[in-house]
C-alpha positions in Angstrom: 100.5 129.5 31.6 100.3 125.7 32.0 103.0 123.7 30.3 102.3 122.8 26.6 103.7 119.6 25.1 105.1 119.3 21.7 102.7 118.0 19.0 104.6 114.7 18.6 104.8 114.1 22.4 101.1 115.0 22.9 100.0 112.7 20.0 102.0 109.8 21.6 100.2 110.4 24.9 96.8 110.4 23.2 97.7 107.2 21.4 98.8 105.5 24.6 95.6 106.5 26.4 93.5 105.3 23.5 95.1 101.9 23.7 93.9 101.6 27.3 97.1 102.4 29.2 96.4 103.9 32.6 96.9 107.7 33.0 99.2 107.2 36.0 101.4 104.8 34.0 101.6 107.2 31.0 102.5 110.1 33.4 105.2 108.1 35.0 106.6 106.9 31.6 106.7 110.4 30.0 107.6 112.4 33.1 104.5 114.7 33.1 101.8 115.3 35.7 98.7 113.2 35.7 96.7 116.4 35.2 98.5 117.2 32.0 98.2 113.6 30.6 94.5 113.5 31.5 93.8 116.8 29.8 95.3 115.5 26.5 93.8 112.0 26.9 90.3 113.3 27.4 90.5 116.0 24.7 90.5 119.0 27.0 93.7 120.0 25.3 94.7 119.1 21.7 98.2 118.4 20.3 99.7 121.6 19.1 97.1 123.7 20.8 98.5 126.5 23.0 97.5 125.9 26.6 95.2 128.3 28.3 96.0 129.7 31.7 94.5 127.7 34.5 92.7 130.3 36.6 92.1 127.7 39.4 95.8 126.9 39.8 96.6 129.7 42.4 93.7 128.3 44.5 94.5 124.6 44.3 96.8 124.6 47.3 94.3 126.5 49.3 91.6 123.9 48.5 93.9 121.1 49.3 94.7 122.6 52.7 91.0 123.2 53.5 90.0 119.6 52.5 92.8 118.4 54.8 91.4 120.7 57.6 87.9 119.3 57.1 87.6 116.1 55.1 83.8 116.5 55.1 83.9 120.0 53.6 81.3 120.2 50.8 82.1 121.6 47.4 79.6 124.4 47.5 81.1 125.7 50.7 84.6 125.4 49.3 83.6 127.2 46.1 82.1 130.0 48.3 85.4 130.3 50.1 87.5 130.6 47.0 84.9 133.0 45.5 85.5 135.3 48.5 89.2 135.2 47.6 88.5 136.5 44.1 88.0 133.4 42.0 85.1 134.0 39.6 84.2 130.6 38.4 81.0 128.7 37.5 79.9 125.7 39.5 80.6 123.3 36.6 84.0 124.7 36.0 84.8 124.5 39.7 83.9 120.8 39.8 86.0 120.2 36.7 88.9 122.0 38.3 88.7 119.9 41.5 88.8 116.8 39.4 91.7 118.1 37.3 93.7 118.7 40.4 92.8 115.4 42.0 90.7 117.0 44.8 87.6 115.4 46.2 85.1 117.3 48.4 82.2 116.1 50.5 80.1 114.0 50.2 82.6 111.3 50.7 82.0 107.5 50.2 79.3 106.2 52.5 77.7 109.6 53.2 74.1 110.2 52.3 72.2 113.5 52.4 69.4 113.9 55.0 66.0 113.0 53.5 64.1 116.2 53.9 61.0 116.9 51.9 57.7 118.7 52.2 56.2 115.9 54.4 59.1 115.8 56.8 58.0 116.5 60.4 60.6 118.5 62.4 58.7 119.4 65.5 57.6 117.0 68.2 53.9 116.3 68.9 52.2 119.0 70.9 51.8 116.9 74.0 55.5 116.1 74.3 57.7 118.2 76.5 61.5 118.0 77.2 62.5 116.4 80.5 65.9 116.8 82.2 68.2 113.7 82.4 69.6 112.8 85.8 73.2 113.5 84.8 73.7 117.0 83.3 76.3 117.4 80.6 77.7 120.6 79.0 79.0 120.8 75.4 82.6 121.6 74.5 83.1 124.7 72.3 82.8 123.5 68.7 81.8 120.0 69.5 80.0 117.9 66.9 76.4 117.1 67.7 77.0 113.4 67.4 79.8 113.6 70.0 77.8 115.6 72.5 74.7 113.4 72.2 77.0 110.4 72.6 78.5 111.8 75.8 75.1 112.8 77.1 73.8 109.3 76.5 76.8 107.6 78.1 76.6 109.8 81.2 73.0 108.7 81.7 73.6 105.1 80.9 71.6 105.0 77.7 72.4 104.7 74.0 72.5 107.6 71.5 69.6 105.9 69.6 67.5 105.8 72.7 68.3 109.4 73.5 67.3 110.5 70.0 63.9 108.9 70.5 63.3 111.5 73.3 64.3 114.4 71.1 62.5 116.1 68.2 63.0 114.7 64.7 65.3 117.7 64.0 68.1 115.9 65.8 67.8 112.7 63.8 68.1 114.7 60.5 71.1 116.6 61.8 73.0 113.6 62.9 72.7 111.9 59.5 75.3 114.4 58.2 79.0 114.5 58.9 79.1 118.3 58.3 77.6 120.0 61.4 78.0 123.3 59.6 75.6 122.3 56.9 72.5 124.5 57.2 69.4 123.3 55.4 66.8 126.0 54.9 64.1 123.7 56.3 66.0 122.9 59.4 67.2 126.4 60.3 63.9 127.8 61.5 63.6 125.0 64.1 67.1 125.4 65.5 66.0 127.7 68.3 63.3 125.3 69.5 65.7 122.3 69.2 68.4 124.2 71.3 65.8 124.9 74.0 64.8 121.3 74.1 68.4 120.0 74.3 69.2 122.6 76.9 66.5 121.2 79.2 67.4 117.6 78.5 71.2 118.1 79.1 70.8 120.5 82.1 72.5 123.5 80.3 71.2 126.7 78.8 69.9 127.5 75.3 72.7 130.1 74.9 75.3 127.6 75.9 74.0 125.1 73.3 73.7 127.7 70.5 77.2 129.2 71.2 79.0 125.8 71.5 77.5 123.5 68.9 78.2 124.3 65.2 75.0 122.2 64.3 73.0 125.2 65.5 74.6 127.7 63.1 77.8 128.8 64.8 80.7 128.8 62.2 78.2 128.3 59.4 79.8 131.1 57.4 83.4 130.7 58.6 86.1 128.4 57.4 86.7 125.7 60.1 89.0 122.8 61.0 87.7 119.4 62.0 90.1 118.3 64.8 90.0 117.1 68.4 89.5 119.6 71.2 92.5 120.4 73.4 93.1 117.3 75.5 94.1 119.3 78.6 90.8 121.3 78.3 88.7 118.2 78.1 90.7 116.3 80.8 90.1 119.3 83.2 86.4 118.8 82.6 86.6 115.1 83.4 86.2 113.9 79.8 88.6 111.0 79.2 88.1 110.5 75.4 89.0 112.8 72.5 86.2 115.2 71.6 85.7 116.0 67.9 85.2 119.7 67.3 85.0 122.3 64.5 87.1 125.4 65.3 87.9 128.4 63.1 90.4 127.2 60.5 93.2 129.6 61.6 93.2 128.3 65.2 96.3 126.2 65.6 97.1 126.5 69.4 95.0 126.4 72.5 96.1 129.6 74.2 94.9 128.5 77.6 97.2 125.5 77.8 99.7 126.2 75.0 98.7 123.0 73.2 99.4 122.5 69.5 96.1 121.4 68.0 97.3 118.7 65.6 95.3 117.1 62.8 93.0 114.1 63.6 95.7 111.5 63.0 98.5 113.0 65.2 98.7 113.5 68.9 98.7 116.9 70.5 101.8 118.3 72.2 102.8 121.4 74.2 104.4 124.5 72.7 104.5 126.4 76.0 108.3 126.4 75.9 108.2 128.3 72.6 106.6 131.8 73.4 107.1 132.9 69.8 104.7 130.2 68.6 102.1 131.4 71.2 102.7 135.0 70.0 102.2 133.9 66.4 98.9 132.3 67.3 97.7 135.6 69.0 98.8 137.5 65.9 96.9 135.1 63.6 93.7 135.6 65.7 93.9 139.3 65.3 93.0 139.4 61.7 92.9 143.1 61.5 90.2 143.4 58.8 91.2 140.3 56.9 89.0 137.2 56.7 90.0 133.7 57.9 90.1 132.6 54.2 92.5 135.4 53.3 94.9 134.5 56.1 94.9 130.8 55.2 95.4 131.6 51.5 98.3 133.9 52.3 99.8 131.3 54.6 99.5 128.5 52.0 101.0 130.7 49.3 103.9 131.7 51.5 104.6 128.0 52.3 105.0 127.4 48.5 107.8 129.8 48.2 111.4 128.5 48.7 112.5 129.1 52.2 115.9 129.5 53.9 117.4 126.5 55.6 116.7 126.1 59.3 117.4 129.4 61.2 118.8 129.5 64.7 115.3 130.4 66.0 113.8 127.3 64.3 116.5 125.1 65.6 115.9 126.4 69.2 112.2 125.8 68.8 112.7 122.3 67.5 115.0 121.4 70.3 112.6 122.8 72.9 109.7 120.8 71.5 111.7 117.6 71.4 112.9 118.0 74.9 109.4 118.9 76.3 107.5 116.1 74.5 107.5 112.3 75.2 109.5 110.4 72.5 106.3 108.6 71.4 104.6 111.9 70.7 107.5 113.4 68.7 107.8 110.3 66.6 104.1 110.1 65.8 103.8 113.9 65.3 107.0 114.7 63.3 105.1 116.5 60.5 103.0 118.5 63.0 106.2 119.2 65.0 107.8 120.8 61.9 104.7 122.8 61.2 104.8 124.2 64.7 108.5 125.0 64.4 107.9 127.0 61.2 104.6 128.6 62.5 106.0 132.0 63.6 107.6 132.6 60.2 104.6 131.3 58.3 102.3 133.7 60.1 104.7 136.6 59.7 105.0 135.9 55.9 101.2 135.7 55.6 100.6 139.0 57.5 103.3 140.7 55.3 101.5 139.4 52.2 98.1 140.6 53.4 99.5 144.0 54.2 101.2 144.3 50.8 97.9 143.3 49.0 96.0 145.8 51.0 98.4 148.6 50.1 98.4 147.5 46.5 94.6 147.8 46.3 94.4 151.0 48.3 
């Protein structure tokens, strides 16, 4: 049950809000959450009325984690994910729940939907044919379409806009969206033709395009993280700049190079000196009948439980990571460093929770 305020206290909060005092200031003055104050101020809860259970509360931390994983995640996709976890909630109630918990899903400020209507032309004119560019370029697994087109244009000494002029209109519509996993029913039928066109232009294969770029449907039904590709992987391919990618949301380590795949704002670092972190990543990828959403939900819930102080194993990991990483990296990635240190226990707790839930429903 959510916390219910006394009638007198709730009436004072309502009066403060009616006088124009900001919600944040009222919450700070009375020592309650902004959500509680907002519910009373907007009449969603009445003074003296017994509070109803917030069915969304158990999923709020999951939604917060997913929006951190992918800032351009759209609300319908997020609602689909929590529905797969067992939350039966209407669209309107879901949007109110996001607002109540201070969560904001895509579209973010500045984003505009692609203008698709019955008159939109997606295919090129019949006389146009794809032509290979002088410098072939292959996509990185999970790479965003805008990133790949930008690299392809740069390799051939042209601009992305000039490159788009040689491609079917499908590509201009796709690049207007931040979310490459967004699949519009009018765009999907043309994806195969667009992949073949891009394959010829870039000097790759249609299968390589379809399997690497989320804009063509890969990961459209799987929770994903928006991060940068492993820098060691891209450097080995001669790519000097960070490459934005969408990877399955439970991928945290590049197993090939032992690189911790940090969030967009933090540098990556090596966890090769901590084999238990690598082992935890392998365990996380063997879902054993569980979905990505179930694993993330279990991990988020486990993280909310009080934990023991740093164990000897965690201390050893922390020391190994500090010693193997440049000081500038450890200072800029302290939060990610601590996540890596706790990763083996987080995955173990999540797997234990999933197994317990399976046995409970058997």
